[in-house]
N, C-alpha and C positions, 0 to 999 in steps of 0.2 A: 297037134297042141289048140288049134282054134277052139275044138269042141271043149277043151276043159275051161276055156276063158271064158265061154258062154255060158258054162254051169257056172263057177264063181260068179259073175256076172246074176246073175238070178238068185245065187245064194245071197247074196249083198242087197239086191232088189227087197226079195222077202223080207230079212232080215230090219231094213228100214224101214220099211209099211208096218211090220208088227208095232215095233219101237214106235213110230210117229203115231200108232194109232193108240198107244196107249198115253203118249203125251196130250192130243190132242180131245183127248175122252176121259179123262184120268177121274175118277170119282171115290172118294174114300166113305167106307161104311163102317159101323159097330158088328161085331156080332156077339148076340145078344146072351146066348150062352157060356160064352167066355168072360165078359166085360161083372166087374166085381163092385163095379161101382165106386171107386176108389175118391175118383174128378180130378189126377193127376194131369191128364189130358185137357181137360177144362184148364187148370193151373196155368198150362204150357200154350194154349191155343191164344194166338199173339193179335187175332183178331176178330175174338169170342163166337168161335161158329161151332161152340159145341156147349150141349148142356144137358142136363141130367130130365129125364123124360118121365112119364106119369110111373114108368116101369120102374125108374130106379137107375135104368141104365144110360150110356151114355145117347145122344143124337149129333149128331154133325148135319147141320143146315148147308147146304149142299150149295146156295146162292150165294152163302159168303166168305166158304173154303175158299183157299187159295193153292190148298195141297201142300203147301210147306212138309210135311212130313212130322212136324214135331212131335206131335199125335201120336205115330206110331213109332217112335220113337220109344218116346216114355212112358208107354203100355206095357204096366206088369205081366201082364196075361195077354198080349199080344192081341188083343179082340178087337184092336183097329187092324182094317186093309183095304 
């Protein structure tokens, strides 16, 4: 029984550490091949962290982005991840 608890604790610690790493190091990016340049992400971004680049595709300014997720939710092509 003690062995099962140790295994469960190790699993929980692993899951928490993976989850915390994702929260501490979030960065949203745009798949340029999927972006259709519709601009929906620009309109929804509450802090103006997204603009259209010279190639006509969305660019996320990582220094401004607060990872609210609104752009991910609105993107019709699922180009933001």
